[in-house]
C-alpha positions in Angstrom: 15.5 -12.0 -10.2 12.9 -9.5 -11.2 14.8 -6.2 -12.4 13.0 -3.0 -11.4 13.7 0.9 -11.9 16.8 1.9 -10.2 14.4 4.7 -8.6 12.0 1.9 -7.4 14.8 0.0 -5.7 16.3 3.0 -4.3 16.3 3.9 -0.5 13.1 6.0 -0.4 14.4 9.4 -2.0 10.7 10.2 -2.2 9.5 13.5 -1.1 10.6 17.1 -1.0 10.9 19.0 2.0 7.4 20.6 2.9 5.4 22.3 5.6 3.7 19.4 7.0 0.5 20.4 9.2 -0.9 16.8 9.4 1.3 15.2 12.2 -0.2 15.0 15.5 1.8 14.5 18.9 3.2 11.0 19.3 4.4 10.4 15.8 7.8 11.3 14.6 8.0 11.7 11.0 11.7 11.8 10.8 12.1 8.3 12.1 8.9 7.0 10.9 7.9 5.5 14.3 5.1 6.0 16.8 6.1 7.0 20.5 4.0 7.7 23.3 4.9 11.1 24.3 4.0 12.9 27.5 1.9 15.5 25.7 0.9 18.2 28.3 -2.0 19.1 26.2 -3.5 15.6 25.6 -4.5 12.4 27.8 -4.8 10.1 25.0 -2.7 6.8 25.2 -2.6 6.5 21.5 -3.4 8.6 18.2 -5.6 7.4 15.2 -6.7 9.2 11.7 -9.6 9.0 9.7 -9.8 8.1 6.1 -11.2 11.6 5.6 -8.3 13.1 7.2 -5.8 11.3 5.2 -7.6 11.9 1.7 -8.0 15.6 2.5 -4.2 16.3 3.4 -3.1 13.9 0.5 -5.0 16.1 -1.8 -3.8 19.4 0.1 -0.1 18.3 -0.4 -0.3 16.9 -3.9 -3.5 18.2 -5.5 -4.1 14.6 -6.5 -7.1 12.6 -5.3 -5.8 9.8 -3.3 -8.4 6.7 -3.6 -9.9 7.6 -7.0 -6.5 7.9 -8.7 -5.2 4.7 -7.2 -8.4 2.9 -8.1 -8.6 4.1 -11.6 -4.8 3.5 -12.3 -4.8 0.1 -10.7 -7.8 -0.8 -12.8 -6.0 0.3 -15.9 -3.0 -2.0 -15.3 -5.0 -5.0 -14.0 -5.7 -6.6 -17.5 -2.0 -6.3 -18.4 -1.0 -8.0 -15.1 -3.2 -10.9 -15.7 -2.0 -11.3 -19.3 1.5 -11.2 -18.2 0.9 -13.6 -15.1 -0.7 -16.0 -17.7 2.2 -16.2 -19.8 4.2 -18.5 -17.8 7.7 -18.1 -16.2 8.4 -17.4 -12.6 5.9 -14.8 -12.4 3.3 -17.2 -13.4 4.4 -19.9 -10.8 4.6 -17.4 -8.0 1.1 -16.1 -8.7 -0.5 -19.4 -9.1 -2.3 -19.2 -6.1 -3.9 -15.6 -6.7 -4.9 -16.8 -10.4 -6.6 -19.8 -9.1 -8.5 -17.7 -6.5 -9.3 -15.0 -9.2 -10.5 -17.6 -11.6 -12.6 -19.6 -9.0 -14.3 -16.2 -8.0 -14.9 -15.2 -11.5 -16.5 -18.4 -12.1 -19.0 -18.4 -9.2 -20.2 -14.7 -9.4 -19.3 -11.5 -11.0 -16.4 -10.1 -9.2 -16.8 -7.3 -7.2 -14.4 -4.1 -8.0 -12.9 -4.1 -4.6 -12.1 -8.0 -4.8 -10.8 -7.5 -8.2 -8.3 -4.7 -7.1 -7.1 -6.8 -4.2 -6.2 -9.6 -6.6 -4.6 -7.0 -8.9 -2.6 -5.3 -5.8 -1.3 -8.9 -4.8 -0.2 -9.5 -8.8 1.6 -6.1 -8.7 3.5 -6.8 -5.4 4.4 -10.6 -6.8 5.5 -8.9 -10.3 7.7 -6.1 -8.2 9.3 -9.0 -6.3 8.0 -7.9 -3.1 6.5 -10.4 -0.4 2.5 -9.9 -0.1 2.4 -11.3 3.4 5.0 -8.7 4.6 2.5 -5.9 4.3 -1.0 -7.6 4.0 -1.7 -10.0 7.2 -4.7 -11.8 7.0 -5.9 -13.6 9.9 -8.7 -16.2 9.7 -9.4 -16.2 13.7 -9.9 -12.9 15.5 -7.6 -13.9 18.3 -4.6 -15.5 16.2 -2.6 -12.2 16.1 -1.2 -9.6 18.2 -1.0 -6.0 17.1 2.0 -5.1 19.1 3.9 -7.5 17.0 3.3 -5.5 13.8 5.4 -2.5 12.8 3.3 -1.6 9.5 0.7 -3.6 8.2 -2.6 -4.0 6.6 -4.2 -6.3 9.0 -7.4 -8.1 7.9 -9.7 -10.1 10.5 -13.0 -11.8 10.1 -14.4 -8.6 11.5 -12.3 -5.8 10.6 -9.5 -4.3 8.3 -7.2 -2.0 9.8 -3.6 0.0 9.7 -1.2 -0.9 12.3 2.1 1.2 12.9 4.5 0.1 15.6 2.0 -1.8 17.3 -0.8 0.8 17.5 -4.0 0.7 15.6 -4.3 3.9 13.8 -7.2 3.4 11.4 -10.0 0.7 11.7 -13.3 -0.1 10.3 -12.5 0.3 6.7 -14.0 -1.2 3.5 -11.6 -3.3 2.0 -8.0 -4.4 1.8 -7.2 -2.2 -1.2 -9.0 0.9 0.5 -6.7 0.1 3.7 -3.8 -0.2 1.7 -4.4 3.1 -0.1 -4.8 4.8 3.2 -1.3 3.1 4.5 0.4 4.6 1.4 -1.4 8.0 2.0 -0.5 8.1 5.7 3.1 7.2 4.8 3.4 9.9 2.1 1.7 12.7 4.1 3.6 12.0 7.5 7.0 11.8 5.3 7.7 8.2 6.7 10.0 5.7 5.2 8.3 3.0 3.1 8.7 -0.7 4.6 11.9 -2.0 3.2 10.8 -5.2 1.9 7.8 -3.7 0.1 9.6 -0.5 -1.0 9.3 -1.3 -4.8 5.5 -1.6 -4.6 5.1 1.8 -2.9 7.3 3.3 -5.0 5.6 2.1 -7.9 2.2 3.4 -6.4 3.7 6.6 -5.9 5.5 7.4 -9.2 3.5 5.2 -11.7 -0.1 5.2 -10.4 -0.2 8.3 -8.7 2.5 10.1 -10.9 4.2 11.9 -8.0 7.6 12.9 -8.3 7.6 11.6 -11.9 10.5 13.8 -13.1 12.7 11.7 -10.8 11.9 8.2 -12.2 14.8 6.4 -13.8 14.4 4.7 -17.1 11.8 2.0 -16.9 13.0 -1.9 -16.7 11.6 -4.1 -19.5 9.3 -5.5 -16.9 7.7 -2.2 -15.8 7.4 -1.0 -19.4 5.3 -4.2 -20.3 2.7 -3.1 -18.0 2.2 0.3 -19.8 2.2 -1.1 -23.1 
């Protein structure tokens, strides 16, 4: 069993009360769900966001650039994640498929930054004990999934990468799995929603360690988390 900081495993005590200007009609920030409300002033049946909006609101709330900060910090931890994963033990066993794909891609051609970050993100999730396929849903065939079945996910199809919340596509046509994950994190944070229970450690790590938010509330690090910082 992988031990993580108490703050990362806690029941999402993450954000302070604040004046939220971002939520739109149809989103419940208290329950973390999307509902079709009979809004008097709108005829839209669903609601969507843009990456520009999410980036701007995240910056307004935190004064921290969302995408650039995430990428820089994930890149900074990638070498250590790979080093730890190759040392053996349960982490290496669970991450073997990622290491294999990473090594094969590295041999064939220089890895693009987005591809390298995708491997790093998956390694991080495994390292923290969260199931990758709980939040990143990869579909090889366009018709093999149903949006309505997804509660909160990054959905990758042959033609698109999108965010799905409570059966609704809220952001689509993104450039990569990592960008889509970052937008999902930003959306959850700005809407003050709950992190998905099965992946809470990953989202808390992103919030507290990579993004440096609410750092004063972070509990002492476990030996596993400390090894990424050394």
